[in-house]
C-alpha positions in Angstrom: 4.7 27.0 -11.6 3.7 30.2 -13.4 2.3 32.7 -10.9 1.6 35.2 -13.7 -0.8 33.0 -15.7 -4.5 33.4 -15.2 -6.8 30.5 -14.4 -10.0 30.2 -16.5 -12.3 31.0 -13.6 -11.0 34.6 -13.3 -14.2 35.7 -15.1 -16.2 34.8 -11.9 -18.0 37.8 -10.5 -15.9 39.0 -7.5 -18.5 41.1 -5.8 -17.7 43.1 -2.6 -15.0 42.4 -0.1 -17.6 41.7 2.6 -19.3 39.1 0.5 -16.0 37.4 -0.3 -15.2 37.2 3.4 -18.6 35.6 4.1 -18.2 33.2 1.2 -14.8 32.2 2.4 -16.2 30.8 5.6 -19.3 29.3 3.9 -17.1 27.6 1.3 -14.9 26.0 4.0 -18.0 24.4 5.6 -19.4 23.4 2.2 -16.1 21.8 1.3 -16.0 19.7 4.4 -19.7 18.7 3.9 -19.1 17.7 0.2 -16.0 15.6 1.1 -17.9 13.8 3.9 -20.8 13.2 1.5 -18.8 11.6 -1.2 -17.0 9.4 1.3 -20.3 8.2 2.6 -21.4 7.5 -1.0 -18.2 5.6 -1.7 -18.7 3.5 1.4 -22.3 2.8 0.3 -20.9 1.5 -3.0 -18.6 -0.9 -1.1 -21.6 -2.2 0.9 -23.8 -2.7 -2.1 -21.2 -4.5 -4.2 -20.7 -7.1 -1.5 -18.6 -9.9 -3.0 -17.4 -7.6 -5.8 -15.6 -5.2 -3.5 -12.4 -5.6 -5.4 -14.0 -3.7 -8.3 -15.4 -0.8 -6.3 -13.0 1.8 -7.9 -14.5 0.9 -11.3 -17.8 2.5 -10.1 -16.2 5.5 -8.3 -15.8 7.7 -11.4 -16.4 11.4 -12.2 -17.8 12.2 -15.6 -16.9 8.7 -16.7 -13.2 8.8 -15.8 -11.1 7.9 -12.7 -10.9 10.7 -10.1 -7.3 11.6 -10.6 -7.8 12.0 -14.3 -10.9 14.2 -13.7 -9.1 16.5 -11.3 -6.0 16.9 -13.4 -8.1 17.7 -16.5 -10.6 19.9 -14.6 -12.3 22.6 -16.5 -15.0 24.9 -15.1 -18.5 23.8 -16.1 -20.0 27.0 -17.6 -23.4 25.3 -18.3 -24.0 24.2 -14.7 -22.4 27.1 -13.0 -22.4 30.2 -15.3 -19.5 32.5 -14.5 -21.6 35.6 -15.2 -23.7 34.9 -12.1 -22.6 36.4 -8.8 -20.4 34.1 -6.7 -23.0 33.9 -4.0 -25.5 32.4 -6.6 -23.0 29.9 -7.8 -22.2 28.8 -4.3 -25.9 28.5 -3.5 -26.4 26.3 -6.5 -23.7 24.0 -5.4 -25.0 23.9 -1.8 -28.5 23.0 -3.0 -27.3 20.3 -5.3 -25.2 18.7 -2.6 -28.0 19.0 0.0 -30.5 17.3 -2.4 -28.0 14.4 -3.0 -27.6 14.0 0.7 -31.4 13.9 1.2 -31.8 11.3 -1.5 -28.9 9.3 -0.1 -30.5 9.2 3.3 -33.8 8.0 1.9 -32.2 5.4 -0.3 -29.8 4.0 2.3 -32.7 3.8 4.8 -34.7 1.8 2.3 -31.6 -0.3 1.6 -31.0 -1.0 5.3 -34.6 -2.0 5.8 -34.4 -4.4 2.9 -31.1 -5.7 4.3 -32.7 -6.2 7.7 -35.6 -8.0 6.2 -33.3 -10.2 4.1 -31.3 -11.1 7.2 -34.5 -12.1 9.0 -35.6 -14.1 6.0 -32.2 -15.9 5.8 -32.5 -16.8 9.5 -36.0 -18.1 9.0 -35.0 -20.0 5.9 -31.7 -21.4 7.2 -32.6 -22.4 10.8 -33.4 -25.9 11.9 -36.8 -27.5 11.8 -37.7 -26.1 15.2 -37.4 -22.5 14.1 -37.3 -22.1 10.4 -40.2 -21.1 8.3 -42.2 -23.9 6.8 -43.8 -22.0 4.0 -41.3 -23.3 1.5 -41.6 -26.9 2.8 -45.2 -27.8 3.3 -47.8 -28.4 0.7 -51.6 -28.4 0.9 -51.6 -32.1 0.0 -49.7 -32.9 3.3 -52.7 -31.9 5.5 -56.3 -32.9 6.1 -58.1 -29.6 5.8 -61.7 -28.3 6.3 -62.5 -31.3 8.6 -64.6 -30.8 11.7 -63.1 -33.8 13.4 -59.6 -34.5 12.0 -56.4 -32.5 12.1 -52.9 -33.0 10.8 -49.9 -32.2 13.1 -46.2 -31.8 12.3 -43.8 -33.7 14.5 -40.0 -33.3 14.6 -38.3 -36.7 15.2 -34.5 -37.1 15.8 -32.9 -39.2 13.1 -31.9 -42.0 15.5 -35.6 -42.4 16.5 -37.1 -42.7 13.0 -37.9 -46.5 13.4 -39.2 -45.8 16.9 -41.6 -43.2 15.6 -42.9 -45.5 12.9 -43.6 -48.2 15.5 -45.2 -46.0 18.2 -47.0 -43.0 16.6 -50.3 -44.8 16.1 -50.4 -45.9 19.8 -49.2 -42.7 21.4 -52.9 -41.7 21.9 -56.4 -42.9 21.0 -57.9 -41.9 17.7 -54.6 -41.5 15.7 -55.3 -42.3 12.0 -53.3 -45.4 11.0 -50.7 -45.1 8.3 -51.1 -41.3 8.3 -47.5 -40.3 8.9 -45.2 -39.1 6.1 -41.7 -37.6 6.1 -41.8 -34.2 4.3 -38.5 -32.6 5.3 -35.1 -33.3 6.9 -32.1 -31.4 8.3 -28.9 -32.6 9.9 -30.6 -33.4 13.2 -33.9 -34.9 12.3 -37.0 -35.1 10.2 -40.4 -33.4 9.9 -43.3 -35.9 9.9 -47.0 -35.4 9.4 -49.6 -37.3 11.5 -53.4 -37.1 11.4 -55.7 -37.6 14.4 -59.0 -36.5 15.9 -58.9 -33.0 17.2 -60.0 -33.9 20.7 -56.8 -35.9 21.4 -54.3 -33.2 20.4 -53.2 -32.4 23.9 -52.9 -36.0 25.0 -50.9 -36.8 21.8 -48.5 -33.9 22.4 -47.8 -35.0 26.0 -47.1 -38.6 25.0 -45.0 -37.6 22.0 -42.8 -35.4 24.3 -42.2 -38.3 26.6 -40.8 -40.2 23.7 -38.6 -37.3 22.5 -41.0 -36.5 19.6 -41.7 -32.7 19.4 -44.9 -31.4 18.0 -44.2 -28.2 16.0 -46.9 -25.6 16.5 -48.1 -25.2 13.0 -51.5 -25.1 11.4 -51.8 -24.9 7.7 -53.5 -21.6 6.5 -53.4 -21.3 2.8 -53.7 -17.5 2.8 -50.9 -17.1 5.3 -48.7 -19.5 3.4 -49.3 -17.7 0.1 -48.6 -14.3 1.8 -45.3 -15.5 3.3 -44.2 -17.1 0.0 -45.0 -13.9 -1.9 -43.0 -11.9 0.7 -40.1 -14.2 0.3 -40.2 -14.0 -3.5 -40.5 -10.2 -3.3 -37.5 -9.8 -1.0 -35.4 -12.2 -3.1 -36.3 -10.2 -6.2 -35.4 -6.9 -4.5 -32.2 -8.4 -3.3 -31.3 -9.4 -6.8 -32.1 -6.0 -8.2 -30.4 -3.9 -5.5 -27.3 -6.0 -5.1 -26.7 -6.6 -8.8 -23.4 -5.0 -10.0 -22.0 -3.9 -13.3 -19.8 -6.3 -15.3 -18.5 -3.5 -17.5 -14.7 -3.0 -17.0 -13.2 0.4 -16.4 -11.9 1.8 -19.6 -8.2 2.7 -19.5 -8.5 6.5 -19.5 -6.2 7.5 -16.7 -2.9 9.2 -17.5 0.4 7.5 -16.6 2.4 9.6 -14.2 6.1 9.7 -14.8 8.4 8.7 -12.0 9.0 12.3 -10.9 8.9 13.7 -7.4 6.0 16.0 -8.3 3.5 16.2 -11.0 2.4 19.8 -11.8 -0.8 20.4 -13.8 -2.2 23.9 -14.6 -5.9 23.8 -13.9 -8.3 24.3 -16.8 -5.8 23.8 -19.6 -8.0 24.1 -22.7 -5.6 21.9 -24.7 -6.5 18.8 -22.7 -8.9 16.2 -24.2 -12.5 16.2 -23.0 -13.3 13.7 -20.2 -17.0 13.3 -21.0 -18.7 10.1 -22.3 -21.2 9.7 -25.1 -24.7 8.9 -24.2 -24.3 5.4 -25.7 -21.3 4.7 -23.5 -23.2 5.9 -20.4 -26.1 3.6 -21.3 -23.9 0.6 -21.9 -22.2 1.0 -18.6 -25.5 0.9 -16.8 -26.4 -2.5 -18.1 -26.5 -5.3 -15.5 -26.6 -2.9 -12.5 -29.2 -2.6 -9.7 -31.0 0.7 -9.3 -29.2 1.6 -6.1 -25.8 1.1 -7.6 -26.8 3.1 -10.7 -28.0 5.9 -8.5 -24.9 5.9 -6.4 -22.6 6.0 -9.5 -24.5 8.9 -11.1 -24.8 11.0 -8.0 -21.3 10.2 -6.7 -20.0 11.6 -9.9 -22.2 14.7 -9.6 -21.2 15.2 -5.9 -17.5 14.8 -6.7 -17.6 17.2 -9.6 -19.4 19.8 -7.4 -16.7 19.2 -4.7 -13.9 20.0 -7.2 -15.7 23.1 -8.3 -15.8 24.1 -4.6 -12.1 23.6 -4.4 -11.6 25.9 -7.4 -13.9 28.5 -5.8 -11.9 28.4 -2.6 -8.7 29.0 -4.4 -10.2 31.9 -6.3 -11.9 33.6 -3.3 -8.9 33.1 -1.0 -6.5 34.4 -3.6 -8.6 37.6 -4.2 -8.8 38.1 -0.4 -5.1 37.7 0.1 -3.7 39.4 -3.0 -6.4 41.8 -4.1 -7.5 42.9 -7.5 -7.0 42.7 -10.4 -7.0 38.9 -10.3 -3.6 37.7 -11.4 -2.7 34.2 -10.3 -2.3 30.6 -11.6 -3.8 27.6 -9.9 -2.0 24.4 -10.2 -2.2 20.8 -8.9 0.8 19.3 -7.1 1.0 15.6 -6.5 4.1 14.9 -4.6 5.3 11.4 -3.6 4.9 11.0 0.2 8.6 11.1 0.8 8.9 14.4 -1.1 6.2 16.3 0.7 8.4 17.9 3.3 11.0 18.9 0.7 8.2 20.3 -1.5 6.9 22.5 1.3 10.4 23.9 1.9 10.8 24.8 -1.7 7.4 26.4 -2.0 7.9 28.4 1.2 11.2 29.6 -0.1 9.8 30.5 -3.6 6.7 32.3 -2.3 7.7 33.7 1.0 7.7 37.2 -0.5 3.9 37.0 -0.8 3.5 36.8 3.0 6.7 37.3 5.1 4.8 36.9 8.4 3.3 33.6 7.4 6.6 32.3 6.0 8.3 33.2 9.3 5.5 31.5 11.4 6.2 28.3 9.6 9.7 28.3 10.9 8.6 29.6 14.3 5.2 28.2 15.5 5.2 30.8 18.4 4.6 33.7 15.9 1.0 34.8 15.8 -0.5 36.2 12.6 -2.9 39.0 13.5 -6.4 38.3 12.4 -5.6 34.8 11.2 -8.0 32.1 12.4 -6.3 29.1 10.9 -3.8 26.9 12.7 -0.3 28.0 11.6 0.4 24.5 10.3 -2.4 25.0 7.7 -1.4 28.4 6.6 1.3 29.2 4.0 2.4 32.2 2.1 0.7 30.8 -0.9 -3.0 29.7 -1.1 -3.2 25.9 -0.4 -6.1 23.5 -0.3 -5.8 19.7 0.0 -7.7 17.2 -2.2 -7.9 13.8 -0.6 -8.8 11.1 -3.2 -8.3 8.2 -0.8 -12.0 8.0 -0.2 -12.1 4.5 1.1 -9.2 4.7 3.6 
């Protein structure tokens, strides 16, 4: 680590001490909000991708690269968040951007859940047995006697073992049943759906006699407008499902850096010598092919929210460093990625190296009973150096 090196965001407008104190608290809340938002969005990607959940991480990118690569190559976006603006303006821009993404996310997920509920109802109606399922995709106009003042066609469910019995008895179950008017139009595992035509005035008598013989009349009367409407609704829902659930087949390009097998990887933030992480417009367009609109929106806005979140982390480092160590700004921000087993040892080394920056805080780490005047944080979260955690395990 190089405490004397200056990070590229030192050109941010510091403002007054009072404004920095207020920003410190606001940035903490905004940091938590942003992290919660991107985790929600990541979970939405999981839900939308359904059977392709093993490829979720291919769609959780920031500026076209995996999250670790983006963070380790982070550079302040001067175009989106001009450094010449007061810090309060930069923070307000980030807050509004994240708030708008959350608003859009709520609207889109509400629409998605409505579609999902309608699809589940459709699947129940389409996959049930002959007693409960919709008949819109089964019956045809030609199966019925329509527009007759005297005649009507009924639908009767007959158990499979009773098919021959039905054929022998249906004409005699009641008076005025049209001979040879029955036809099998659909079957499931339990039975078949038969048509039968009779005079309207014997409907009730026929139903009663049919029930005695274990033949069940399905309450259904053919209405061409209703059938057409239901079929159109089914087609519409299936089309929406195909559009919303469709996922990208574009494989993640191998852009992430390979970490050496060291205990800790240290990366100075904002190194201008690092390669750019952006994509060409052509690459972005090609990666959108084959995707549904909801997944495309999630990918684009997850990236935007994640980028905003990392800018917030950089702002927190800057503001907290100025509040702790004063002006002129003279510090270096770095990323530390320790192996899990090395975390405790890393803390010990860092506390030893930087204890001169805050002797009271360093002592409190060793003795939890020591109170730090004016400090609102839990001692376990406070160190003699400025520290903020970045959790990239968004799906855990």
